[in-house]
N, C-alpha and C positions, 0 to 999 in steps of 0.2 A: 572458919566454920565450913564443914563440907557442904557441897551443893547437892540438892535433892533433884533427881531427874525423874519426872513422872513417867517418861517413856520407858526408862530402864526398870522402874518398879513395876510397871504394868506388864513387862515382858516375863515376869516370874510365872512359871507354869504351875500356878496353884490349883488348877483343876486337872492335874495330870492323870489322864486316863479315866477320870470320872465320867459317868454317862449322864448326859443332860438331855431331857426331852423338852422340845419347844413346839407349841402349837402355833399355827399361823406362821410357820417358819419360812414360807415363801414370800411373805410381805415385807414392808419396809422395816418396821421395828423388829419383827421376828427374824428377818434375814440378818440385820445388823447385829442382833443379839447372838444368833448362832455363830456368826463369824468371830465375835469377840470371845465366846467360850472356847471355840476351837483354837484360837490364837493363844489362849491360856492353857492349852493342853487337854481340854475336854474332848470326849468323844460324843458327838452331837447327833441326836435323832431329830431330824427335821420333819415335822408332821404338818401336812397341809391338805385341804380338800383338793387343791390344784397340784397334782403330782409334778407337772412340768415346772411349776414355780418352785416347788421344794427341791427338785433336781438341779435347778439353776443355782440355788443357794449352796447346795452340796458341791457343785462343780467349782464354785468360787473358793470354797473351803479347801477342797482337795488340791486345787491349783496352787494354793499357798502352803501346801504340805500338811494340812490338818486332816482329821478323821471325822467323817460324817456319813450318814445314810438318809435317804429320803423315803418317807412312808406316806402313802395316800391315806388320809384320815378325815372323815367328816365327823366332827365332834358331837353332832346332834344324833349320830347313829352309834349306839353302844357297841354293836357288833364290830364296826370298823375300828372303834377305840380299842377294844380288847385285842383285836388282831394286831394293831400297830404296837401296842405295849408288849404283847407276847413276842413279836418279831424283834423288837428292840432288845429285849432281855436275851433272846437267843443269839442275836448277831453282834450286839455291842457289849452286853453285860448288865450287871445289876444297876438299876436306875438310882442315881444319887440326887438328882435335881429335876424338878418339874417346873417349867415356866408356862403358865396358862396365859397365852398372849392373843389367841385368835379372837376376833370380834367383828361385828357388823353393825351398821347404823342406817337409819332412814331419817332424813332431816326435814321434819314438818312439825308445825304446831300440833299439840296433842289432839285437838278436836278435828284435825284433818287426817289423822291416822285411822287405821281400821283394825279390827280384831285380828285379821290375817297378818298385818304388820306386827302386832304385839306378839303373836305366836312365834313368828320367825325371830324377832329380836330376843325373846326370852329363850328360845331354843338354842340360839348360838351363844349369847352372852352370859347366860346363867346355867341352863341345863347342860350345855356342852362342858362347862367347867365342872359341874357336878359329876358328869361321866368320867372326866379325866381324874379327878380326885378319887372317885370310888374305885377306879381301875388300878391306880398307882399306889394309893395309901396302904393297902394290905401288904404290899411288897416292902415298903419302908418300915411298917410296923414290925414285920417279921425280923427285919435286920436292926431295928432300934436305931435308925439313923435316916436322915433325909432333909432336904430343903425344898420348900415350895414357895415360888414367887408368883403372885397373881398380878396381872396387869389390868388395872381398873381404868379410871379416868377422873380428872378433876371435876367432871360433871357429877360424879358420885358424891363429891365433898361440898360443892357450892351450887350445884344446879347448872343447867345450860338450856337456854331457849331453843326449842325445836328438837330437843333430845329427851323428852320426858321418860319414855319407856326405857331407852338405853341407859339413862342416868339411874333409873330404878334398878335395873339389872346390875349395873356396876356397884351401886350401893349395897345390893345384896351380896355381891362378891366380897366386898370389904367386910360385911358382917359375918359371912361364911368363914373368911380367913381368921378373924378374931376368935370365933367359936372353935374352929379346929385347932387353933394355936393352944387353946386351953385344954381341949380334949386329948391332944397328943403330945403335950409337953414332956410327959414322963416317958414317951416313946423315943425321945431324942430327935423329934421332927419339928422344924420351925416353919412358920407361915408368915409371910410379909407381903405387902402390897406396894406396887409402884403405880402412881397416877400420872400419866402424861397429860400435859396441856396441849394446845394446838401444835401439831407436828406435821411436817410435810410428808404425808402418806397419801395413798389412793383414797383412803377414807376421808381425809381432810379435803381432798379435791372434790369429792362428791358433796361434802358439806357446803363448800363454797358455791358449787353449781346450784345446789338447792336453795341458796339464799338469794339467787337472782343476779347479784352484782359481785362477782367473785373478787375482782381487783379491789373494790372498795372495802369488802369485808376483810380481805387479807391485810390491807393497810390499817384498818381499825384494830385488828388483833395485834399487829406489829407495834402500833403506837401505845397499846395498853400494857404491853409486856415490859417490865422494868429493864430487862437485859437487851431490849431493843430489836428482837428478831423472833420469827417463828422457829419452833424447834425443828431439828433434823432427826431422822431415825438414829443416827450415831450418838445423839445426846442421851439416849436411854440405857444402853447396855452397861454403863458403868454402875449405875444404881442397882440394876438387876443382878449383875455379877457380884456386887458387894453383899447383897442379902443372901446370895447362894454360897458365899465364901466362908472359910473358917473364921475370918475376922468378925463375922456377924453371928457367931455361935451362941451369944447370950442375948440376941435380939429376936423377939417373936411377937406377933400380933400388932405390928406397926405399919403405918401408912406414910409414904413419902411422895410428895408432889415433885415432878420434874417438869417445870412449866416456865422457866425463866423468871419466876417471881410473880406470874400472873395471879396465882392464888397463894396466899400465905396463911395456911391453916394451922392453928395451934394444936 
């Protein structure tokens, strides 16, 4: 029986010269995802409010022989979204894949949050994704092709103490994805959702600090995860790239948790 090599299969350039837009591409999960798409032959637009962080991701990609460009983009500001999308199409080509990854959270019990907190959470986690969809979808509709992968959270599926408004926004992103999957199925566009569990990112570090006893919380999470460890950013790109690939062409409106088994949602 022939031996199957995951590394060899993963080396196939199945995104050859396809243009992939990733928001929050200067962060942990976004950066890891950008590098994975580039390694598979994609031309990656790395969007981030922090242009230096985006440029760092691009430098890593180009050092490995990939193609990527960095764009400053505050997803809460529609003008900067439109500018980044226009520049991407002009410099890299027609957008084939959109990965809405950018996010932000504040970790407090709901009654300790303020309306100002809610406004920022909603602006980044929900309205920002609306801006991105609204800017990119007309281009995909015109071409009758496209893949959208939205990064939500297991908090959207099962709830999470101290993340009420964040969870509400991410649940909204799940519902948006399912609705758009129905509206644009005949346009050849698929929409799917990846829900990370606890993952070693700057956001998770903030979460642990907000809890008061970071080490104790991290150990509690580790013990509760069947696979026995907190996720790493590199654990996410495989699922994201799958939903964006030709192999997932008959999959739309679906939600997948990547959480080491912490949540097992039917």
